N, CA and C of each residue as an Amber inpcrd file, in Angstrom:
protein
   528
  39.7540000   5.9370000 -18.0310000  39.7710000   4.5820000 -17.5150000
  39.5500000   4.6510000 -16.0320000  40.6030000   4.6380000 -15.2570000
  40.4300000   4.5470000 -13.8230000  41.7150000   4.9070000 -13.1210000
  41.6100000   4.9460000 -11.8230000  42.7970000   5.1910000 -11.0200000
  43.0980000   3.9560000 -10.2040000  44.3720000   3.8210000  -9.8330000
  44.7440000   2.6780000  -9.0010000  44.8950000   3.1470000  -7.5720000
  44.8240000   2.2270000  -6.6560000  44.9670000   2.5640000  -5.2410000
  46.4300000   2.7750000  -4.8990000  46.6860000   3.1900000  -3.6500000
  48.0420000   3.5050000  -3.2240000  48.9890000   2.3310000  -3.3820000
  48.5320000   1.1370000  -3.1150000  49.4380000  -0.0090000  -3.1540000
  49.3650000  -0.7850000  -4.4700000  48.6710000  -0.2580000  -5.4540000
  48.5810000  -0.8470000  -6.7900000  48.0650000  -2.2880000  -6.7900000
  47.3320000  -2.6770000  -5.7750000  46.7590000  -4.0170000  -5.7290000
  45.3080000  -4.0200000  -6.1690000  44.8250000  -2.8740000  -6.6090000
  43.4170000  -2.7580000  -6.9560000  43.2860000  -1.7510000  -8.0850000
  42.3680000  -2.0270000  -8.9880000  42.0760000  -1.0990000 -10.0730000
  40.5680000  -0.9680000 -10.1600000  40.0950000   0.2220000 -10.4980000
  38.6540000   0.4120000 -10.5460000  38.2360000   1.0050000 -11.8770000
  37.0200000   0.6760000 -12.2590000  36.4170000   1.1910000 -13.4760000
  35.0160000   1.6700000 -13.1520000  34.6350000   2.7480000 -13.7740000
  33.2760000   3.2430000 -13.6510000  32.5390000   2.8040000 -14.9130000
  31.4200000   2.1010000 -14.7380000  30.6770000   1.6020000 -15.8920000
  29.2220000   1.3540000 -15.5300000  28.4500000   0.9220000 -16.4940000
  27.0390000   0.6370000 -16.2850000  26.8520000  -0.8300000 -15.9110000
  26.0950000  -1.0360000 -14.8520000  25.7560000  -2.3910000 -14.4280000
  24.3920000  -2.7140000 -15.0170000  24.3450000  -3.7340000 -15.8580000
  23.0900000  -4.0990000 -16.5060000  22.2520000  -5.0330000 -15.6490000
  22.9100000  -5.8010000 -14.8020000  22.1700000  -6.6860000 -13.9140000
  22.8980000  -7.9880000 -13.6400000  22.2910000  -8.7650000 -12.7650000
  22.8070000 -10.0790000 -12.3870000  21.6920000 -11.0810000 -12.6270000
  22.0370000 -12.1710000 -13.3020000  21.0470000 -13.1800000 -13.6670000
  21.5470000 -14.5520000 -13.2270000  20.6870000 -15.3200000 -12.5850000
  21.0530000 -16.6930000 -12.2500000  21.0900000 -17.5010000 -13.5350000
  22.1480000 -18.2930000 -13.7040000  22.3200000 -19.0910000 -14.9180000
  22.4630000 -20.5640000 -14.5550000  22.2550000 -21.4270000 -15.5440000
  22.2430000 -22.8650000 -15.2780000  23.6270000 -23.5130000 -15.4080000
  24.5260000 -22.8910000 -16.1670000  25.8720000 -23.4330000 -16.3380000
  26.8920000 -22.3690000 -15.9470000  28.1260000 -22.8050000 -15.7440000
  29.1540000 -21.8940000 -15.2640000  30.0010000 -21.2620000 -16.3480000
  29.7850000 -21.6030000 -17.6190000  30.5800000 -20.9710000 -18.6710000
  29.9080000 -21.1060000 -20.0220000  30.4040000 -20.3140000 -20.9580000
  29.9490000 -20.3900000 -22.3350000  29.3060000 -19.1080000 -22.8250000
  29.5540000 -18.8050000 -24.1030000  28.9540000 -17.6200000 -24.7050000
  27.4370000 -17.7160000 -24.7510000  26.9090000 -18.9650000 -24.8490000
  25.4490000 -19.1270000 -24.8630000  24.8530000 -18.6190000 -23.5520000
  25.5330000 -18.8950000 -22.4430000  25.0680000 -18.4380000 -21.1270000
  25.0570000 -16.9170000 -21.0880000  26.1100000 -16.2990000 -21.6100000
  26.1930000 -14.8440000 -21.6450000  25.0440000 -14.2700000 -22.4700000
  24.8130000 -14.8320000 -23.6500000  23.7280000 -14.3490000 -24.5050000
  22.3610000 -14.5560000 -23.8630000  22.1660000 -15.7070000 -23.2200000
  20.8900000 -15.9700000 -22.5390000  20.6690000 -14.9920000 -21.3920000
  21.7190000 -14.6620000 -20.6790000  21.6010000 -13.7040000 -19.5740000
  21.2400000 -12.3190000 -20.1040000  21.8590000 -11.9200000 -21.1980000
  21.5460000 -10.6160000 -21.8130000  20.0930000 -10.5800000 -22.2540000
  19.6460000 -11.6450000 -22.9040000  18.2460000 -11.7160000 -23.3470000
  17.2920000 -11.6970000 -22.1590000  17.6740000 -12.3700000 -21.0960000
  16.8500000 -12.4170000 -19.8930000  16.6470000 -11.0190000 -19.3130000
  17.6930000 -10.1900000 -19.3690000  17.5780000  -8.8320000 -18.8330000
  16.6810000  -7.9390000 -19.6860000  16.5440000  -8.2800000 -20.9450000
  15.6750000  -7.4930000 -21.8290000  14.2080000  -7.7080000 -21.5140000
  13.9000000  -8.8440000 -20.8760000  12.5190000  -9.1580000 -20.5150000
  12.2430000  -8.6020000 -19.1260000  11.3410000  -7.6260000 -19.0070000
  11.0710000  -7.0680000 -17.6740000  10.4360000  -8.0930000 -16.7450000
  10.8390000  -8.0250000 -15.4870000  10.3100000  -8.9450000 -14.4810000
  10.1160000  -8.1640000 -13.1890000   8.8670000  -7.8080000 -12.9010000
   8.6090000  -6.9790000 -11.7190000   8.8580000  -7.7320000 -10.4230000
   8.9700000  -9.0680000 -10.4710000   9.1960000  -9.8650000  -9.2690000
  10.6720000 -10.0940000  -8.9820000  11.5270000  -9.6780000  -9.8970000
  12.9630000  -9.8600000  -9.7210000  13.6080000  -8.5000000  -9.4930000
  13.9650000  -8.1650000  -8.2490000  14.5320000  -6.8460000  -7.9640000
  15.8830000  -6.6140000  -8.6360000  16.6040000  -7.6740000  -8.9510000
  17.8950000  -7.5030000  -9.6040000  17.7310000  -6.9770000 -11.0210000
  16.6290000  -7.3210000 -11.6580000  16.3740000  -6.7870000 -12.9860000
  15.9080000  -5.3400000 -12.9000000  15.2470000  -4.9830000 -11.8200000
  14.7540000  -3.6120000 -11.6540000  15.9030000  -2.6290000 -11.4830000
  17.0330000  -3.0860000 -10.9550000  18.1700000  -2.2010000 -10.6890000
  19.1170000  -2.0980000 -11.8800000  18.6970000  -2.5530000 -13.0300000
  19.6220000  -2.5850000 -14.1540000  19.9570000  -1.1870000 -14.6660000
  21.0620000  -1.1340000 -15.3820000  21.5950000   0.0740000 -15.9910000
  21.9250000   1.1600000 -14.9790000  22.3660000   0.7720000 -13.8100000
  22.8310000   1.7580000 -12.8430000  24.3420000   1.9070000 -12.9880000
  24.8230000   3.0810000 -12.6880000  26.2620000   3.3220000 -12.7730000
  26.9190000   2.7430000 -11.5240000  28.0080000   2.0040000 -11.7250000
  28.7150000   1.3610000 -10.6200000  30.2200000   1.5590000 -10.7820000
  30.9060000   1.2500000  -9.6950000  32.3640000   1.1510000  -9.7280000
  32.6930000  -0.3220000  -9.5730000  33.4650000  -0.8480000 -10.4960000
  33.9310000  -2.2210000 -10.4150000  35.3750000  -2.1640000  -9.9380000
  35.6420000  -2.7730000  -8.7960000  36.9900000  -2.8270000  -8.2350000
  37.5270000  -4.2320000  -8.4410000  38.6530000  -4.3130000  -9.1180000
  39.3180000  -5.5930000  -9.3530000  40.5880000  -5.6150000  -8.5230000
  40.7000000  -6.6240000  -7.6600000  41.8880000  -6.7550000  -6.8140000
  42.4220000  -8.1740000  -6.9320000  43.4780000  -8.4620000  -6.1920000
  44.0700000  -9.7970000  -6.2210000  43.1490000 -10.8350000  -5.6010000
  42.1880000 -10.3790000  -4.8170000  41.3000000 -11.3400000  -4.1600000
  39.9540000 -11.4890000  -4.8560000  39.4990000 -10.4590000  -5.5860000
  38.2010000 -10.5950000  -6.2160000  37.7010000  -9.3180000  -6.8510000
  36.4130000  -9.3270000  -7.1320000  35.7400000  -8.1880000  -7.7500000
  34.6800000  -7.6820000  -6.7890000  34.7030000  -6.3850000  -6.5500000
  33.6650000  -5.7300000  -5.7650000  32.9160000  -4.7740000  -6.6790000
  31.5950000  -4.7850000  -6.5410000  30.7510000  -3.9030000  -7.3460000
  30.0430000  -2.9580000  -6.3810000  30.3440000  -1.6690000  -6.5100000
  29.7860000  -0.6580000  -5.6180000  28.8820000   0.2890000  -6.3930000
  27.7700000   0.6540000  -5.7770000  26.8580000   1.6300000  -6.3680000
  27.5930000   2.9590000  -6.4470000  27.4300000   3.6730000  -7.5410000
  28.2180000   4.8680000  -7.8140000  28.0210000   5.9760000  -6.7900000
  26.8060000   6.3610000  -6.5220000  26.5550000   7.5230000  -5.6590000
  26.7740000   7.2280000  -4.1850000  26.2470000   6.1260000  -3.7030000
  26.2980000   5.8300000  -2.2650000  27.5300000   5.0350000  -1.8640000
  28.2220000   4.4440000  -2.8330000  29.3700000   3.5510000  -2.5870000
  28.9500000   2.3100000  -1.8030000  27.6700000   1.9860000  -1.8570000
  27.1320000   0.7950000  -1.2100000  27.6160000  -0.4350000  -1.9680000
  28.1180000  -1.4250000  -1.2530000  28.6060000  -2.6530000  -1.8730000
  27.4210000  -3.4860000  -2.3410000  27.2970000  -3.6480000  -3.6470000
  26.2090000  -4.4450000  -4.2130000  26.5520000  -5.9290000  -4.2160000
  27.7320000  -6.2430000  -4.7190000  28.1670000  -7.6370000  -4.8300000
  29.6750000  -7.7180000  -4.6380000  30.1050000  -8.8660000  -4.1570000
  31.5260000  -9.1700000  -4.0980000  31.7100000 -10.6000000  -4.5980000
  32.6880000 -10.7860000  -5.4540000  32.9300000 -12.1000000  -6.0580000
  34.4090000 -12.4530000  -5.9290000  34.7450000 -13.4360000  -5.1110000
  36.1410000 -13.8720000  -5.0500000  36.5870000 -14.4100000  -6.4140000
  37.8340000 -14.1580000  -6.7720000  38.3350000 -14.6310000  -8.0680000
  38.2160000 -16.1450000  -8.1960000  38.3470000 -16.8390000  -7.0830000
  38.2610000 -18.3040000  -7.1260000  36.8630000 -18.7850000  -7.5130000
  35.8510000 -17.9400000  -7.3940000  34.4810000 -18.3290000  -7.7470000
  34.1220000 -17.9740000  -9.1790000  34.9740000 -17.2190000  -9.8700000
  34.6820000 -16.8020000 -11.2430000  35.1250000 -17.8900000 -12.2030000
  34.2010000 -18.3040000 -13.0630000  34.5010000 -19.4090000 -13.9740000
  34.5230000 -18.9970000 -15.4410000  34.0320000 -17.7920000 -15.7690000
  33.9300000 -17.4110000 -17.1700000  33.8190000 -15.9010000 -17.2750000
  34.4370000 -15.3320000 -18.3040000  34.3270000 -13.8970000 -18.5760000
  34.4850000 -13.6940000 -20.0800000  33.6060000 -12.8800000 -20.6700000
  33.6880000 -12.6730000 -22.1160000  32.9240000 -11.4290000 -22.5410000
  33.2490000 -10.9800000 -23.7490000  32.4870000  -9.9290000 -24.4130000
  31.2680000 -10.5540000 -25.0690000  30.2270000  -9.7830000 -25.1720000
  29.0590000 -10.2510000 -25.9030000  29.4000000 -10.2720000 -27.3880000
  29.1630000 -11.3830000 -28.0770000  29.4660000 -11.4310000 -29.5060000
  28.5980000 -10.4580000 -30.3090000  27.3870000 -10.2130000 -29.8460000
  26.4790000  -9.3430000 -30.5860000  26.6790000  -7.8620000 -30.2790000
  27.2640000  -7.5520000 -29.1210000  27.4850000  -6.1550000 -28.7390000
  28.7840000  -6.0480000 -27.9540000  29.8720000  -5.6310000 -28.6060000
  31.1740000  -5.6090000 -27.9390000  31.2860000  -4.6090000 -26.7880000
  30.2750000  -3.7690000 -26.5810000  30.2930000  -2.8550000 -25.4380000
  29.7900000  -3.5370000 -24.1800000  29.1930000  -4.7180000 -24.3430000
  28.6470000  -5.4580000 -23.2090000  29.5540000  -6.6450000 -22.9090000
  29.8430000  -6.8260000 -21.6260000  30.6130000  -7.9830000 -21.2020000
  30.0120000  -8.5010000 -19.9080000  30.4020000  -9.7130000 -19.5790000
  29.9070000 -10.2940000 -18.3420000  30.8380000 -11.3640000 -17.8320000
  30.6410000 -11.6890000 -16.5740000  31.3750000 -12.8080000 -16.0000000
  30.4080000 -13.6540000 -15.1850000  30.7510000 -14.9340000 -15.0740000
  29.9300000 -15.8840000 -14.3240000  30.7020000 -16.2690000 -13.0710000
  29.9820000 -16.2280000 -11.9500000  30.6030000 -16.5910000 -10.6740000
  29.6490000 -17.4720000  -9.8860000  30.2270000 -18.4030000  -9.1590000
  29.4270000 -19.2610000  -8.2880000  29.0790000 -18.4790000  -7.0320000
  27.8480000 -18.6270000  -6.5900000  27.4270000 -17.9900000  -5.3500000
  28.2450000 -18.5950000  -4.2140000  28.7780000 -17.7710000  -3.3020000
  29.6600000 -18.3090000  -2.2620000  28.9770000 -19.2470000  -1.2730000
  27.6650000 -19.1470000  -1.1210000  26.9790000 -19.9720000  -0.1170000
  26.0360000 -20.9980000  -0.7290000  25.9870000 -21.0590000  -2.0470000
  25.0440000 -21.9810000  -2.6910000  25.6980000 -22.6010000  -3.9200000
  25.0460000 -23.5760000  -4.4600000  25.5420000 -24.2440000  -5.6700000
  24.9300000 -23.6180000  -6.9210000  24.7280000 -22.3110000  -6.9100000
  24.1510000 -21.6210000  -8.0640000  25.2010000 -20.7060000  -8.6880000
  24.9660000 -20.3690000  -9.9450000  25.8570000 -19.4720000 -10.6830000
  25.0750000 -18.2480000 -11.1100000  25.7740000 -17.0970000 -11.1190000
  25.1640000 -15.8540000 -11.5620000  26.0490000 -15.2240000 -12.6190000
  25.4020000 -14.6310000 -13.6090000  26.1040000 -13.8860000 -14.6410000
  25.9190000 -12.4020000 -14.3380000  27.0210000 -11.6950000 -14.1990000
  27.0240000 -10.2590000 -13.9250000  27.3110000  -9.5520000 -15.2470000
  26.4350000  -8.6600000 -15.6470000  26.5520000  -8.0170000 -16.9550000
  26.7990000  -6.5220000 -16.8190000  27.6890000  -6.0220000 -17.6810000
  28.0950000  -4.6240000 -17.6430000  28.1660000  -4.0600000 -19.0530000
  28.1430000  -2.7300000 -19.1150000  28.3190000  -2.0460000 -20.3800000
  29.3620000  -0.9530000 -20.1970000  30.3120000  -0.9230000 -21.1110000
  31.3430000   0.1080000 -21.1040000  31.6150000   0.4930000 -22.5430000
  31.6160000   1.7780000 -22.8000000  31.8150000   2.2320000 -24.1800000
  33.2330000   2.0050000 -24.6620000  34.1990000   2.1110000 -23.7490000
  35.5970000   2.0590000 -24.1730000  36.3920000   0.8770000 -23.6380000
  36.0110000   0.3400000 -22.4850000  36.9270000  -0.5520000 -21.7860000
  36.4450000  -1.9920000 -21.6230000  35.4080000  -2.3900000 -22.3200000
  34.9010000  -3.7640000 -22.1520000  35.9770000  -4.7950000 -22.4430000
  36.6610000  -4.6460000 -23.5690000  37.6920000  -5.6320000 -23.9290000
  38.8490000  -5.6270000 -22.9290000  39.1880000  -4.4570000 -22.3880000
  40.2600000  -4.3590000 -21.3970000  39.8530000  -5.0870000 -20.1170000
  38.6240000  -4.8610000 -19.6840000  38.1500000  -5.4980000 -18.4520000
  38.0680000  -7.0080000 -18.5910000  37.6000000  -7.4920000 -19.7200000
  37.5390000  -8.9400000 -19.9380000  38.9440000  -9.5260000 -19.8510000
  39.8950000  -8.8620000 -20.4570000  41.2750000  -9.3320000 -20.4100000
  41.8330000  -9.2840000 -18.9860000  41.5840000  -8.1840000 -18.2780000
  42.0690000  -8.0580000 -16.8970000  41.4470000  -9.0940000 -15.9760000
  40.1450000  -9.2780000 -16.0890000  39.4680000 -10.2630000 -15.2400000
  39.9740000 -11.6660000 -15.5470000  40.0860000 -11.9830000 -16.8330000
  40.5930000 -13.3040000 -17.2300000  41.9940000 -13.5510000 -16.7120000
  42.8780000 -12.5570000 -16.8670000  44.2540000 -12.7000000 -16.3790000
  44.2870000 -12.8410000 -14.8580000  43.4450000 -12.0780000 -14.1730000
  43.4000000 -12.1380000 -12.7050000  42.9180000 -13.5020000 -12.2180000
  41.9000000 -14.0370000 -12.8770000  41.3690000 -15.3560000 -12.4970000
  42.4280000 -16.4260000 -12.7220000  43.0990000 -16.3700000 -13.8830000
  44.1530000 -17.3530000 -14.1690000  45.2870000 -17.2580000 -13.1460000
  45.7140000 -16.0350000 -12.8290000  46.7850000 -15.8510000 -11.8450000
  46.3530000 -16.3560000 -10.4730000  45.1090000 -16.1060000 -10.1130000
  44.5810000 -16.5640000  -8.8240000  44.5790000 -18.0900000  -8.7490000
  44.1470000 -18.7340000  -9.8200000  44.1110000 -20.1970000  -9.8320000
  45.5190000 -20.7840000  -9.8320000  46.4410000 -20.1320000 -10.5370000
  47.8320000 -20.6040000 -10.5510000  48.4400000 -20.4570000  -9.1580000
  48.1580000 -19.3360000  -8.4930000  48.6610000 -19.1280000  -7.1340000
  48.0630000 -20.1580000  -6.1730000  46.7750000 -20.4530000  -6.3450000
  46.1260000 -21.4530000  -5.4940000  46.7770000 -22.8230000  -5.7030000
  47.0810000 -23.1710000  -6.9590000  47.7390000 -24.4470000  -7.2400000
  49.1420000 -24.4880000  -6.6390000  49.8650000 -23.3680000  -6.7190000
  51.2010000 -23.2940000  -6.1350000  51.1180000 -23.4560000  -4.6220000
  50.1580000 -22.7660000  -4.0040000  49.9790000 -22.8840000  -2.5520000
  49.6030000 -24.3050000  -2.1600000  48.7460000 -24.9250000  -2.9530000
  48.3330000 -26.3000000  -2.6800000  49.5330000 -27.2410000  -2.7790000
  50.3820000 -27.0240000  -3.7840000  51.5700000 -27.8710000  -3.9360000
  52.5200000 -27.6790000  -2.7510000  52.6780000 -26.4350000  -2.3170000
  53.5430000 -26.1710000  -1.1580000  52.9670000 -26.8200000   0.0990000
  51.6570000 -26.7640000   0.2620000  51.0260000 -27.4100000   1.4160000
  51.1860000 -28.9190000   1.3430000  51.0620000 -29.4740000   0.1390000
  51.2540000 -30.9180000  -0.0260000  52.6680000 -31.3270000   0.3820000
  53.6560000 -30.5010000  -0.0010000  55.0340000 -30.7970000   0.3880000
  55.2070000 -30.7470000   1.9030000  54.5970000 -29.7590000   2.5400000
  54.6780000 -29.6560000   4.0010000  54.0240000 -30.8600000   4.6640000
  52.8810000 -31.2680000   4.1620000  52.1840000 -32.4300000   4.7240000
  53.0450000 -33.6720000   4.5680000  53.6510000 -33.8450000   3.4060000
  54.5010000 -35.0100000   3.1720000  55.7170000 -34.9900000   4.0960000
  56.3100000 -33.8070000   4.2950000  57.4510000 -33.6910000   5.2060000
  57.0400000 -34.0280000   6.6390000  55.8680000 -33.5840000   7.0430000
  55.3710000 -33.8950000   8.3960000  55.0870000 -35.3850000   8.5530000
  54.5370000 -36.0120000   7.5160000  54.3080000 -37.4680000   7.5700000
  55.6310000 -38.2120000   7.7430000  56.6290000 -37.7830000   6.9720000
  57.9370000 -38.4220000   7.0630000  58.5120000 -38.2370000   8.4640000
  58.4430000 -37.0310000   8.9970000  58.9460000 -36.7680000  10.3510000
  58.1920000 -37.6090000  11.3670000  56.8860000 -37.7380000  11.2100000
  56.0630000 -38.5470000  12.1050000  56.5270000 -40.0070000  12.0830000
  56.7930000 -40.5520000  10.8970000  57.2770000 -41.9350000  10.7920000
  58.6290000 -42.0940000  11.4870000  59.5050000 -41.1120000  11.3030000
  60.8260000 -41.1680000  11.9380000  60.6750000 -41.1570000  13.4630000
  59.7920000 -40.3020000  13.9660000  59.5790000 -40.2250000  15.4160000
  58.9400000 -41.5050000  15.9490000  58.0410000 -42.0960000  15.1750000
  57.4260000 -43.3640000  15.6000000  58.4900000 -44.4590000  15.6830000
  59.3850000 -44.5030000  14.6990000  60.4690000 -45.4850000  14.7340000
  61.3690000 -45.2560000  15.9480000  61.7150000 -43.9960000  16.1760000
  62.5520000 -43.6660000  17.3290000  61.8490000 -44.0470000  18.6350000
  60.5640000 -43.7830000  18.6930000  59.7600000 -44.1290000  19.8740000
  59.7730000 -45.6390000  20.0950000  59.5750000 -46.4160000  19.0380000
  59.6110000 -47.8760000  19.1490000  60.9870000 -48.3540000  19.6140000
  62.0370000 -47.7700000  19.1000000  63.3980000 -48.1220000  19.4890000
  63.6160000 -47.8480000  20.9800000  63.1790000 -46.6980000  21.4370000
  63.3250000 -46.3540000  22.8590000  62.5050000 -47.2910000  23.7370000
  61.3050000 -47.6650000  23.2840000  60.4790000 -48.6140000  24.0470000
  61.2000000 -49.9490000  24.1690000  61.8360000 -50.4190000  23.0910000
  62.5720000 -51.6780000  23.1300000  63.7440000 -51.5900000  24.1000000
  64.4420000 -50.4680000  24.0960000  65.5770000 -50.2910000  25.0100000
  65.0980000 -50.2950000  26.4640000  63.9830000 -49.6340000  26.7050000
  63.4410000 -49.5970000  28.0770000  63.0160000 -50.9920000  28.5030000
  62.3600000 -51.7490000  27.6180000  61.9560000 -53.1120000  27.9350000
  63.1760000 -53.9750000  28.1940000  64.2260000 -53.7600000  27.4280000
  65.4620000 -54.5340000  27.6170000  66.1160000 -54.2340000  28.9430000
  66.0550000 -52.9970000  29.3960000  66.6460000 -52.6310000  30.7000000
  65.8230000 -53.1720000  31.8510000  64.4970000 -53.2090000  31.7230000
  63.6560000 -53.6980000  32.8140000  63.6810000 -55.2180000  32.9130000
  64.0380000 -55.9000000  31.8190000  64.0990000 -57.3610000  31.8370000
  65.3580000 -57.8350000  32.5560000  66.3620000 -57.0120000  32.6890000
  67.6360000 -57.4160000  33.2840000  67.5510000 -57.5530000  34.7550000
């Protein structure tokens, strides 16, 4: 399988990267199957298809997924967990799995496809659990921020009332 880092916040797997394909929707097994079929069709104008079936290291952390080329350790792709919308095994080939992520700078989605002889189902489960935990943490953080904002609004209203009261007292003293 893989080794974990010193602080256990990251896990890595060595597997085959089949390619990255731009897709029209952000989820669904049909998208996964269409992406797999798309990779089977050679396209000399698409460099992402030319790099298929290379060995990579997939690093899964609390913040996202990094895909590094095996020999050079060159970072090919990085996908924040918040951008991942779907992950599944291929119904036709359980050794193939993929995930769909929104491009961080555009309104497009890409399906990243991998092949692993032993760990496809484990990775799908890990990625799915990580995405769910990330979204739950984001919702918790958002709720905490909402509470802070509400507390600040309340404090602001109290200070405005106090300010108005002091202005009235000052006006009352100057009228005397």
